[in-house]
C-alpha positions, -999 to 999 in steps of 0.1 A, spaced: 806 -370 -613 770 -378 -607 774 -375 -569 792 -342 -572 766 -328 -596 739 -339 -571 758 -323 -542 762 -290 -561 725 -291 -571 716 -296 -533 739 -268 -523 723 -244 -547 689 -254 -534 699 -247 -499 713 -214 -508 682 -204 -529 661 -213 -498 683 -192 -475 680 -162 -500 643 -166 -502 641 -169 -464 661 -137 -461 640 -119 -486 609 -130 -469 621 -118 -435 633 -85 -450 598 -79 -465 581 -88 -433 605 -65 -415 596 -38 -441 559 -44 -437 563 -40 -398 582 -8 -402 555 5 -426 528 -4 -402 546 12 -373 551 44 -394 515 44 -402 505 39 -366 527 67 -354 513 91 -381 478 82 -369 486 88 -333 503 121 -341 472 132 -362 449 122 -334 471 140 -309 468 173 -331 432 169 -334 426 164 -297 449 193 -288 431 215 -312 397 205 -297 408 204 -261 410 241 -256 375 249 -271 360 221 -252 374 230 -219 367 265 -225 331 257 -232 326 238 -199 343 266 -179 321 292 -195 288 272 -195 289 269 -156 280 306 -155 250 304 -179 225 303 -153 240 329 -130 230 365 -130 256 390 -141 261 402 -105 269 366 -95 297 362 -118 333 368 -105 344 387 -74 324 410 -51 322 447 -61 341 455 -29 374 446 -47 369 476 -72 379 512 -67 353 540 -69 347 554 -105 368 584 -115 362 609 -141 381 636 -162 369 660 -188 366 645 -222 376 657 -257 375 643 -292 338 642 -298 334 637 -337 372 641 -342 377 613 -367 410 603 -380 417 577 -411 422 542 -399 457 534 -389 465 570 -380 488 573 -349 468 585 -319 484 591 -284 461 580 -256 476 593 -223 453 572 -203 454 534 -195 430 525 -210 414 554 -230 378 565 -223 375 592 -249 396 611 -274 402 613 -312 392 581 -330 389 561 -362 360 567 -387 342 534 -380 333 518 -347 335 480 -343 303 461 -350 281 456 -320 277 418 -326 312 409 -313 315 411 -275 348 394 -266 382 397 -278 417 384 -273 450 401 -281 450 382 -314 419 398 -329 411 429 -309 401 461 -328 425 490 -328 423 515 -299 410 543 -322 382 519 -333 372 511 -297 373 547 -286 346 555 -313 326 527 -297 328 545 -265 316 576 -282 285 557 -291 278 547 -256 296 513 -252 310 502 -219 343 485 -223 357 461 -199 396 459 -204 416 430 -188 454 430 -186 480 403 -194 477 386 -160 440 380 -164 445 369 -200 467 341 -186 442 331 -158 419 306 -174 392 311 -147 390 347 -148 390 346 -187 362 322 -185 341 346 -163 348 375 -188 334 354 -216 304 345 -195 299 382 -187 302 390 -225 275 363 -232 252 382 -210 252 411 -236 248 390 -267 226 406 -294 224 437 -315 187 449 -312 188 462 -275 211 492 -273 217 484 -235 239 455 -247 265 479 -259 294 462 -244 328 448 -253 355 429 -233 388 434 -248 426 431 -236 449 458 -225 485 446 -234 519 460 -226 522 473 -261 491 495 -256 504 518 -228 510 520 -192 498 494 -169 467 497 -147 473 512 -111 490 488 -88 472 457 -80 444 465 -106 439 442 -135 404 450 -148 391 484 -161 357 496 -171 355 527 -194 327 549 -205 324 581 -223 297 601 -204 278 634 -211 273 640 -174 241 619 -173 210 613 -194 192 641 -178 220 665 -185 221 656 -221 183 658 -225 186 693 -211 215 702 -236 239 708 -207 264 681 -218 295 681 -199 315 652 -214 337 632 -191 356 600 -193 349 575 -167 370 548 -152 367 521 -127 395 497 -118 391 464 -101 416 438 -88 397 409 -103 368 402 -125 335 415 -109 301 411 -126 286 430 -96 308 460 -101 302 460 -139 264 459 -134 264 488 -111 288 508 -134 265 502 -164 234 513 -145 252 545 -135 265 550 -169 241 536 -195 245 537 -233 222 567 -234 247 587 -213 271 593 -243 278 617 -270 261 597 -297 238 571 -280 220 562 -312 251 551 -331 256 516 -334 
């Protein structure tokens, strides 16, 4: 009986050790799984942070390479642009409540009925996610702004988009009225596409020249110039020919 009791006790001890070993291995496995989950979560979080930062960082470097270039040295030569065209303008001081439907037959509009308040001068560049309404931007044109419109193909071209942002940076500020400029998208939801092969448009609401306006002989026209690619040289020439002062309300901000 004594030998049997000792054997049973030894068996129980061995079983207990096996159970304890199994428990220890299970806990170790659980710790490894927990550590792996934490590591994966950290990597995912880092990936999200890097992805969020990558766009702004790369965009900064793309844009900053134009910082020391003059406006006319950014983008393609002016030869890639059509000659400016005009048509009689209407809608001066014809204000509608924000959100009112307005039919603009031109792509993009250079004049017409518009909303009560223009967009603030400080902001120069917009994407399709945050662009003001067309009725707001037309009011800006009434105040002498030149608007650079870019279509969907340019919006998907990182190099050209960086050039547009660099151009917009040249007009930073709110104290000099010569900096009345905005760069905004023209999307498929806004209206007809630009003429074939043209992806950039400059628009201005003119009174026929500053001398004409000073003489009280205002003959308001909308002005358009289309380009196949971004051209700071063409924009510079356009804004010299049609300055902010050549507009129905040049002193409006």
